[in-house]
C-alpha positions, -999 to 999 in steps of 0.1 A, spaced: -710 686 -22 -695 657 -21 -728 638 -29 -732 664 -58 -696 656 -71 -707 622 -74 -735 625 -88 -714 648 -118 -689 620 -119 -712 591 -121 -730 611 -149 -698 619 -167 -691 582 -163 -725 572 -179 -718 594 -207 -689 583 -215 -665 610 -203 -639 589 -187 -613 618 -185 -638 642 -167 -654 611 -148 -622 599 -134 -610 637 -122 -645 639 -101 -637 608 -90 -601 616 -83 -612 643 -60 -635 626 -42 -610 604 -34 -584 623 -19 -615 643 1 -635 609 16 -596 598 24 -593 627 50 -624 633 64 -636 596 67 -607 574 61 -588 552 39 -620 522 47 -647 543 46 -675 523 21 -678 561 2 -636 563 -3 -633 528 -16 -667 530 -39 -648 566 -51 -619 544 -56 -632 518 -73 -648 541 -96 -617 557 -105 -602 518 -112 -631 515 -139 -624 551 -156 -586 539 -159 -599 508 -174 -616 528 -201 -588 554 -204 -565 520 -209 -539 534 -176 -526 505 -170 -499 513 -147 -523 537 -127 -546 512 -129 -523 485 -119 -511 508 -85 -547 514 -72 -561 479 -81 -535 469 -57 -544 490 -26 -582 485 -33 -581 450 -40 -563 443 -4 -590 465 13 -616 447 -5 -600 408 8 -592 422 44 -631 436 50 -653 419 25 -634 386 13 -621 374 -21 -655 363 -34 -678 397 -30 -690 411 -61 -670 438 -56 -635 423 -45 -641 401 -81 -647 433 -100 -614 450 -88 -593 415 -92 -602 415 -129 -598 451 -133 -563 446 -118 -558 412 -138 -565 426 -170 -539 457 -163 -511 434 -154 -520 416 -185 -516 448 -206 -487 456 -187 -472 419 -194 -468 414 -159 -481 379 -166 -474 357 -136 -494 381 -110 -521 385 -132 -527 346 -140 -525 342 -102 -546 365 -95 -572 348 -123 -566 319 -102 -567 331 -67 -604 349 -78 -619 319 -101 -613 300 -66 -630 329 -45 -663 327 -68 -661 291 -75 -698 286 -55 -714 316 -68 -703 321 -100 -692 289 -119 -693 303 -154 -671 335 -144 -648 314 -127 -645 294 -160 -639 321 -182 -606 336 -156 -593 299 -156 -599 299 -194 -575 333 -194 -549 314 -174 -549 289 -197 -539 308 -228 -507 318 -208 -493 284 -211 -457 296 -203 -466 310 -170 -477 270 -163 -510 276 -146 -512 238 -138 -481 238 -120 -493 266 -97 -526 250 -88 -511 216 -80 -495 232 -51 -530 243 -35 -517 279 -31 -515 303 -46 -496 334 -41 -498 328 -7 -542 324 -9 -550 286 0 -575 273 -23 -606 255 -19 -615 240 -52 -581 230 -66 -596 198 -84 -619 217 -100 -599 243 -114 -573 219 -121 -602 198 -142 -614 234 -157 -578 244 -166 -572 210 -184 -600 208 -206 -594 248 -211 -559 235 -228 -575 207 -244 -598 228 -265 -575 258 -269 -545 235 -284 -565 212 -304 -579 247 -318 -614 243 -315 -623 280 -313 -609 302 -339 -597 330 -320 -594 331 -280 -595 366 -267 -586 376 -232 -613 405 -219 -619 419 -187 -642 390 -181 -616 361 -187 -617 340 -219 -638 351 -250 -644 329 -276 -647 339 -314 -651 325 -344 
């Protein structure tokens, strides 16, 4: 029964029917939490699928709450640099940006960029670029400390260099329109 419900929710998501998919994934979350526990792989997958639906539906407050829980579980069980952890961090930061909760969003962009630096520097650079677009938060001051939100950074110098580069490029207006997306800074123009 649960596998069929998951298959239907996945089909709804693939068809762009995000409300129906979210309903299915939400039921799966409840059932799997009770039957398998709050750290089971299938429960966490249902949470992650729910987050993706919430982002598509622009349910930022709901996504923010669910991402907070899911991110902490992924960090504890898998680590910050795993692809699923990075994906949830992006969704969470994206939600916080829409909610104008900028300081925590920038902190999450920076800690996630640090975690993914060794495996995906291009992706890390986009996240740092997103942080650079919000100078009022003072992302460089966060990085100089070597800790962001209690997380020790491993690539402080590299992140600072990239942040400085983005800040210079943005201040010189080398790009017509900096835009922040789910994946970080996207340059247009």
